[in-house]
C-alpha positions, 0 to 999 in steps of 0.5 A, spaced: 499 490 482 496 491 478 494 499 474 487 501 477 483 508 477 488 510 483 492 506 488 495 499 490 488 494 489 487 487 486 482 490 484 483 497 481 478 501 484 480 507 488 482 507 494 482 512 500 488 513 502 488 518 508 493 515 513 488 512 516 481 509 516 476 504 517 477 496 521 472 491 521 470 486 524 473 479 528 467 476 534 469 469 537 465 463 538 462 464 545 457 470 543 457 467 534 449 465 536 448 472 540 451 476 535 454 473 528 449 468 527 442 473 528 447 477 523 446 472 517 439 473 518 440 482 518 446 484 522 451 483 525 455 487 531 463 490 529 469 488 533 476 488 532 481 486 537 484 491 543 491 489 546 490 487 553 493 493 559 498 495 557 505 492 561 507 498 565 499 497 569 503 491 569 509 494 573 513 493 567 517 498 562 512 498 554 519 499 550 523 493 556 517 488 554 519 481 551 517 480 544 511 473 544 516 467 542 510 463 540 502 462 538 500 456 543 496 457 549 491 460 545 484 460 549 478 465 549 473 468 554 468 473 555 468 480 557 463 486 557 460 480 551 466 479 548 473 477 549 478 474 546 484 473 550 491 470 547 496 469 554 503 468 555 507 467 548 502 469 543 499 477 542 496 478 546 489 481 544 481 482 546 475 484 543 470 489 545 463 490 543 465 497 538 460 501 535 453 500 533 450 495 528 454 495 522 450 490 517 454 482 515 451 478 509 445 474 510 447 468 505 452 463 509 454 459 503 461 461 500 458 462 492 460 468 488 453 472 487 452 479 488 451 482 495 446 488 497 445 491 504 451 490 506 459 491 508 461 484 509 460 478 508 463 470 511 468 467 508 473 463 510 481 461 507 481 455 503 488 451 505 493 449 500 492 441 499 500 440 498 506 442 501 507 450 503 514 454 504 516 460 507 518 465 502 520 471 506 518 475 513 518 482 514 522 482 521 520 489 522 511 489 521 513 483 526 516 485 532 514 492 531 507 492 529 505 485 531 509 485 538 511 477 536 519 475 536 522 473 529 523 465 532 515 466 531 516 465 524 520 458 524 515 455 526 508 450 524 503 454 527 506 461 524 505 458 517 499 456 518 496 461 519 499 466 514 497 460 509 490 461 510 490 452 513 489 455 520 485 462 523 486 464 530 480 460 534 474 465 535 474 469 529 470 470 522 473 472 517 471 476 512 471 478 505 469 487 504 464 488 499 466 494 495 464 497 487 468 501 483 471 505 476 476 500 471 480 503 467 475 510 466 470 505 467 464 503 473 465 495 473 458 495 479 461 490 484 469 488 485 471 487 492 475 482 495 475 476 489 482 473 493 483 476 501 481 475 508 481 479 513 483 476 519 483 481 526 484 487 528 490 486 533 493 493 537 499 493 540 503 494 545 503 502 542 498 502 542 496 501 534 490 498 531 493 494 524 488 489 520 491 483 517 489 480 510 491 474 507 490 475 500 491 469 495 487 466 500 481 462 496 475 465 492 469 468 496 463 471 494 467 477 490 470 473 486 467 472 479 471 469 474 476 468 478 478 462 482 481 465 488 488 465 489 496 469 488 501 466 484 507 466 485 510 472 481 505 478 483 506 476 490 513 477 491 512 483 487 506 485 492 511 483 498 517 488 495 515 493 493 510 495 499 517 494 504 520 499 498 515 504 499 515 503 506 523 505 507 523 510 502 517 514 507 512 513 503 505 511 506 502 504 505 500 496 507 506 493 509 506 485 507 508 480 514 510 473 510 509 470 504 509 463 503 509 459 498 505 452 496 505 447 489 499 447 489 497 449 481 494 455 479 493 457 471 493 464 468 493 468 462 500 473 463 499 477 458 491 475 455 495 473 449 491 466 449 498 463 453 495 459 459 501 457 464 502 452 469 503 457 476 503 456 483 499 459 488 502 463 493 499 468 499 502 475 503 499 476 510 498 485 508 497 489 514 495 496 514 491 501 518 484 500 513 482 496 509 477 500 506 477 505 500 473 510 495 469 504 492 467 501 499 463 508 499 461 507 491 458 502 491 452 505 497 451 511 491 451 507 486 445 502 490 441 508 494 444 504 500 444 511 503 443 511 510 448 505 510 453 510 506 450 515 512 452 510 517 460 508 514 462 515 513 461 516 521 465 510 522 470 513 518 469 519 521 469 518 528 475 513 528 480 515 523 479 523 522 479 525 529 479 533 527 474 531 524 466 531 529 461 527 527 456 530 530 458 537 525 453 538 519 458 539 515 462 533 517 462 530 510 465 536 507 470 536 512 472 529 511 472 529 504 478 536 504 481 531 508 482 527 504 483 532 498 489 534 501 492 526 503 491 524 496 495 529 493 500 529 498 500 521 498 501 522 489 507 527 490 510 523 494 511 517 490 511 520 485 519 524 488 521 516 487 519 516 480 513 511 483 507 511 478 501 505 479 504 499 475 510 503 471 508 502 464 510 499 459 503 494 461 500 490 457 493 490 460 494 499 460 495 498 453 491 506 453 497 509 458 492 511 463 497 510 468 504 512 466 507 516 471 506 522 467 498 521 469 499 520 475 496 527 479 490 526 474 488 520 476 487 522 483 484 527 481 478 522 477 479 518 484 476 525 487 471 526 482 468 519 484 469 520 492 465 525 491 460 522 488 459 518 493 457 523 498 454 527 494 447 524 496 449 526 503 450 534 502 445 539 501 447 543 495 450 549 499 455 543 502 455 541 494 458 548 492 464 548 498 466 542 496 466 542 489 471 548 490 475 543 495 477 539 489 478 546 484 485 546 489 486 539 488 492 541 482 495 547 486 496 542 493 499 537 488 503 541 485 506 545 492 507 539 495 511 537 488 515 543 487 517 541 495 519 535 493 522 535 487 526 543 490 529 538 496 532 533 490 535 538 487 538 541 494 536 547 492 533 552 499 530 558 500 524 559 495 526 564 488 522 565 481 524 559 476 524 554 482 517 550 477 521 550 471 528 548 473 525 543 475 520 541 469 527 543 465 531 537 468 525 532 467 525 534 460 531 532 458 530 526 463 524 524 458 528 526 451 535 522 453 530 516 457 535 517 463 534 514 469 530 516 474 533 514 481 540 514 478 540 521 476 538 524 482 542 520 486 548 521 482 547 528 482 548 529 489 554 525 488 557 529 484 561 536 484 558 542 483 565 542 478 565 537 475 558 539 473 562 546 471 566 544 466 561 539 464 566 533 466 561 527 468 565 520 470 563 514 466 560 512 475 555 518 473 553 513 467 546 516 468 547 524 468 553 522 462 546 519 458 542 526 460 548 530 457 548 528 451 541 533 450 544 539 445 541 543 452 544 540 458 549 545 458 544 551 458 540 547 464 548 545 468 548 554 468 541 555 471 543 549 476 548 551 478 546 560 478 540 557 483 546 555 486 549 559 488 543 563 491 542 558 497 544 562 504 549 558 508 550 553 504 556 548 501 557 543 496 558 538 500 552 540 505 549 540 498 551 533 497 551 530 504 543 532 504 540 530 497 543 524 498 538 522 505 532 525 499 534 520 493 533 513 494 541 510 491 537 504 490 528 502 487 525 496 487 525 496 480 522 491 475 528 488 472 531 487 480 523 484 482 523 480 475 530 476 477 527 475 484 522 471 481 525 468 476 529 465 482 524 465 485 521 460 481 526 455 482 525 456 489 531 460 489 529 465 494 535 469 495 534 475 491 529 476 495 531 475 501 537 481 497 532 485 495 529 485 501 535 486 506 536 493 501 531 495 500 530 496 507 537 502 507 535 504 500 539 511 501 545 508 502 551 504 498 551 497 499 557 492 497 552 487 495 548 491 492 554 494 488 556 488 486 548 486 483 549 491 478 542 494 483 546 501 482 548 500 475 543 500 467 538 496 467 541 488 464 540 488 455 535 481 457 530 487 461 529 492 455 524 487 453 520 486 459 513 487 461 508 486 466 499 485 466 495 485 471 494 478 471 496 475 478 
């Protein structure tokens, strides 16, 4: 992950971070002449993949339906103009014309250019030239989201699909046009410079998921890049997205990670030291890949009709509580996004996650440091409002501005709720916010480990705290205990715990261990896995993947690997950058 004006994005742009957002396009060759080819001269219809009739309709129980164990026998047919059927051992999917027209770039050729008056450009993945190796897959993503048996990942067809060597017959991969800010400065057109949208899948639960390859080759939005991603950044993305999911934080998911022997050259720290790395591809799935920059680019170039169409599309498909016929629908939409953003950032702050946690050599101004996360959220929302303003009247602009002003309260309220739970506090008491701030101040001054401080507070007894008798096993707390104000905080904390009604120390500790993880993906852990992976040893990638699926439970292999111990000495000078 690289730092941006907000959330996870390879191109450093703010993204709409609501639970659901936008969909895009896959079509079939049978109707290419009537839909896509005319679109190359002007517009193309937006369609998406839907599941076939449910197993319930066929007389079977959904929960007992067998997962597909192969990607063979993919065929196409038409139904209501467009239908893609993948029968038998494959994803059972069907595409229908789904909504009115959204523009596609009329230029067919895949070369870097300024693109206007459209949402997507057609671009096909560029296959690797060398052997491709499967590094990791997510069993849960394959089985619970894509309705595929894990055994599918062992087939050549799967490797070819997730590496970009082959695509589903009939699909037209798309790359998305968007703009945005980099380190607070408008960067104009960015777009999917190395990502390809393969299709939308509706699974047996009726959920729709967008499939996207990252690192799959050049697109019209590649700028000066080569369209590739390297193994080190791909390992980090695969592990981090899955780790965030199991921590209960909304995120994209990673279905698979493959690596090639293709040479990719990178200047990792932008110091002139260009080294050879290996190209990799992650198959990512999300409810949407649209972002704030999707709207910003349209407002910036005055493409207001398209901006309005895109917003109405978003609202109709992903904001069911907003009436698309309502004159104030854009204000209502904005209100939800403000609230969701506050909730999301408070959530990831509660586990110590920052969008590319400093030290990041690309962020020398510390714009995205952990203490500035809420402010960056405010910056993003302000840019979203600027994009919406051309469609709002004076009264709506005033109302939207008031909504934005309420963001800090929403954030702080949720932040306080989460940290009270992390400290095992019940009920509402004056001074709770001060108690939380006091602890965070001590942690900052002593450079205490965020994760283990809260986890060890979940495990230590009140009597041990009261006596200031911190066992050696609670190494993070021992570090904080060196601060002269630690006894004062302990006294305030224990006094507050006494106000918990119908609570006991054992219940407190049990409750706290369910919200304070024992393991998170720390920088040094990811780096250790990367270093081994670069030697074709993927064992630590697999180990971390397994452990991070159960972050609140003690794991013997994790303890042996030192994942709940102080970071190793070699990790002290570890740095990351935007290079990926």
